[in-house]
VEXKOL-966192 format. One record per residue (C-alpha): residue in three letters; x, y, z. Coordinates in steps of 0.02 Angstrom, whole numbers, plus 32768, in hexadecimal, padded with zeros to 4 digits. Layout:
BEGIN
R   type     px     py     pz
R    ALA      X      Y      Z
...
This chain:
BEGIN
R   type     px     py     pz
R    MET   DE93   80E6   228F
R    VAL   DE61   8074   21FE
R    ASP   DE42   7FC5   223F
R    LYS   DDE4   7F7B   21AB
R    LEU   DE15   7F58   20F9
R    LEU   DDA8   7F2D   2065
R    ILE   DDFA   7ECA   1FDA
R    GLN   DDA4   7EB5   1F34
R    GLU   DDD3   7E29   1EBF
R    LYS   DE0A   7E5E   1E11
R    VAL   DD90   7E1B   1D91
R    ASN   DDC0   7E0E   1CDB
R    GLY   DD2B   7E03   1C69
R    ASP   DCA9   7E5E   1C04
R    GLU   DC5D   7EFC   1C4F
R    TYR   DBA4   7F25   1C41
R    VAL   DB2D   7FAC   1C78
R    VAL   DA7F   7F6D   1CA4
R    SER   D9F4   7FE9   1CC4
R    THR   D958   7FB4   1D20
R    VAL   D8BC   800C   1D5C
R    SER   D84D   7FCB   1DE8
R    HIS   D797   7FD8   1E1B
R    GLN   D766   7F97   1EC8
R    GLY   D80F   7F3F   1ED2
R    ILE   D7FB   7EE3   1E2D
R    PRO   D889   7F11   1DB5
R    ARG   D88B   7F0C   1CF8
R    VAL   D91E   7F29   1C84
R    THR   D91C   7FC6   1C18
R    LEU   D9C8   7FC7   1BC5
R    VAL   DA64   7F5C   1BC0
R    TRP   DB09   7FA1   1B7F
R    LYS   DBB0   7F4A   1B66
R    TYR   DC59   7FA2   1B70
R    ASN   DCE3   7F7C   1AF5
R    LYS   DD93   7FA3   1B2F
R    VAL   DE3A   7FAE   1AD6
R    LYS   DEEB   7FA7   1B15
R    SER   DF46   804F   1B17
R    SER   DFFC   8066   1AE7
R    ASN   E02D   8058   1B9F
R    GLY   DFCA   7FB6   1BB5
R    ALA   DF34   7FFD   1C10
R    ARG   DE86   7FC4   1BDC
R    VAL   DE1D   805C   1BAC
R    TYR   DD69   8072   1B76
R    ASP   DD53   8078   1ABA
R    THR   DC98   8064   1A9D
R    CYS   DBF9   803A   1AF9
R    GLU   DB77   7FDD   1A91
R    THR   DAC4   7FAC   1AB1
R    VAL   DA9D   7EF5   1ACB
R    ASN   DA03   7EE4   1A5D
R    GLU   D9D8   7E30   1A86
R    LEU   DA0E   7DD3   1B21
R    SER   DA7B   7D3A   1B13
R    LEU   DA6C   7CB7   1B9C
R    GLY   DB00   7D03   1BF9
R    GLU   DABC   7DB3   1BE8
R    ALA   DA12   7D79   1C29
R    GLU   DA70   7D3A   1CC2
R    ILE   DAB9   7DE9   1CDB
R    VAL   DA0A   7E34   1CD2
R    GLU   D9CA   7DB9   1D55
R    TYR   DA5F   7DE8   1DC2
R    ALA   DA34   7EA2   1DA9
R    TYR   D982   7E7B   1DE4
R    ASP   D9CB   7E2A   1E80
R    VAL   DA36   7EC6   1E9D
R    ALA   D9A0   7F3B   1E8C
R    LYS   D93E   7ECF   1F07
R    ALA   D9D0   7EC6   1F81
R    LEU   D9DE   7F83   1F7E
R    GLY   D925   7F8F   1FA5
R    VAL   D8F9   7FEF   1F07
R    GLU   D83C   7FF7   1F0B
R    TYR   D820   807A   1E84
R    GLY   D891   80CA   1E02
R    SER   D936   809D   1DB6
R    ALA   D9D4   8040   1DE0
R    SER   DA65   8041   1D67
R    GLY   DAF7   7FCE   1D88
R    LYS   DB9E   7FA1   1D3C
R    TYR   DBC8   7EE8   1D3C
R    LEU   DC63   7E86   1D0A
R    VAL   DC45   7DD6   1CCD
R    ASP   DCC6   7D4C   1CCE
R    GLY   DCBC   7C8F   1CCD
R    ASP   DC70   7C91   1D7D
R    GLY   DBE0   7D04   1D4B
R    PRO   DBB7   7DBB   1D6A
R    VAL   DC08   7E27   1DEF
R    LEU   DBC1   7ECF   1E25
R    ILE   DC3C   7F5E   1E0C
R    GLU   DBCB   7FF1   1E38
R    VAL   DB14   801D   1E3D
R    ASN   DAB7   80C2   1E45
R    CYS   D9FF   80E8   1E56
R    CYS   D9FF   815C   1DC1
R    PRO   D9D1   8149   1D0A
R    SER   DA58   8106   1C99
R    GLY   DA57   8174   1C01
R    GLY   D9FC   81FC   1C5E
R    ASN   DA69   827D   1C09
R    MET   DA5D   822D   1B5C
R    PRO   D9F0   8283   1ADB
R    ALA   D93C   8246   1AE5
R    GLU   D939   822F   1A27
R    PHE   D9CA   81B5   1A32
R    LEU   D97C   8149   1ABA
R    ASP   D8D1   8152   1A67
R    ARG   D91B   8109   19C8
R    ILE   D973   807F   1A27
R    SER   D8F0   8048   1AA5
R    GLY   D853   80AB   1A81
R    GLN   D861   8106   1B26
R    HIS   D8D8   8178   1B82
R    GLU   D90E   8133   1C2B
R    THR   D8B2   81BF   1C84
R    ASP   D80F   8189   1C2F
R    SER   D827   80D9   1C74
R    ILE   D847   811F   1D22
R    LEU   D7AC   818D   1D1C
R    ASP   D746   80F6   1CE4
R    SER   D782   8097   1D7E
R    TYR   D73A   811F   1DED
R    LEU   D6A6   8164   1D8C
R    LYS   D670   80E4   1D09
R    PRO   D680   8036   1D53
R    GLU   D617   7FEF   1CC4
R    CYS   D69F   8028   1C49
R    PHE   D726   7FE0   1CBA
R    TYR   D6D0   7F36   1CBD
R    GLU   D6B0   7F36   1C01
R    GLU   D76B   7F50   1BE5
R    LEU   D793   7ECB   1C68
R    LYS   D731   7E4A   1C02
R    LYS   D79A   7E6B   1B66
R    LYS   D83A   7E0F   1B3B
R    TYR   D8D2   7E82   1B42
R    GLY   D902   7EC0   1A96
R    LEU   D931   7F68   1A4F
R    TYR   D8F4   7FBE   19B1
R    ALA   D99F   7FF9   1976
R    TYR   DA57   7FE4   1999
R    GLY   DAB0   806F   19F8
R    THR   DB65   808F   1A1C
R    LEU   DBC8   8112   1A77
R    LYS   DC7C   8133   1A42
R    PHE   DCFA   816D   1AC3
R    PHE   DD86   81D5   1A7B
R    ILE   DE2E   8194   1AB7
R    VAL   DEBC   8211   1ABD
R    PRO   DF6B   81FD   1B07
R    LYS   DF5B   8295   1B7A
R    ASP   DEE0   831B   1BA9
R    ILE   DEBF   8387   1B10
R    ILE   DE3E   83FA   1AC5
R    ALA   DE07   83AD   1A20
R    ARG   DE05   842C   1992
R    SER   DDD7   83B1   1908
R    SER   DDAB   82FB   18F0
R    PRO   DDAA   827C   1862
R    VAL   DCF6   8256   1895
R    ALA   DCC3   82EC   182C
R    ARG   DCF9   828D   178D
R    ILE   DCA7   81EB   17C6
R    SER   DC05   8241   17F7
R    THR   DBD3   8263   1743
R    GLN   DBC1   81A5   172F
R    LEU   DB4C   818F   17C5
R    GLU   DAA5   81CD   1801
R    LEU   DAD4   8220   18A5
R    ILE   DA8C   826F   193E
R    ILE   DB0F   82E4   1984
R    ALA   DAFD   8321   1A36
R    PRO   DB7B   8363   1AB4
R    HIS   DBF0   82D3   1AE7
R    TYR   DB9A   8257   1A73
R    LEU   DBAC   8223   19BF
R    ILE   DB29   81A4   1999
R    ALA   DB24   8142   18F5
R    ILE   DA79   8101   18C8
């Protein structure tokens, strides 16, 4: 018999992914992403793109501090914690968190161009090279390049046989990897 009920408040706001890595319980931010959503024909809000946040605004710095509190509350001593957060007028709200690298399946070349390091490098530093971890901790958050992921929105499940991206791609320098089209 179910005798408990959990009710979660609906939060309308901007959605972010904040990746941290910790050494001896001290977290540092590695990457911050922001989702952009569009309204579908049936009124649902769907993911359109996910873009890097290259410099933190005051509000985004608040999200990072909140992500640090989450990593500490989870007891993350070493390694990564990647969380999704919604932010409204009352501040950030944790949606989900996992102790895994965000972008762990993204091509290393892509993340190297954006941040200078793949997430797994940052994690290994937290375990094996604390001097590198602390050098990065001293630096102000900022990325080397802008990155974006485009989510293809289709009205039903299909197998794509062609895409207009092929015509656009001649105009951009691209890294193409399975599931990703990255414009640099």
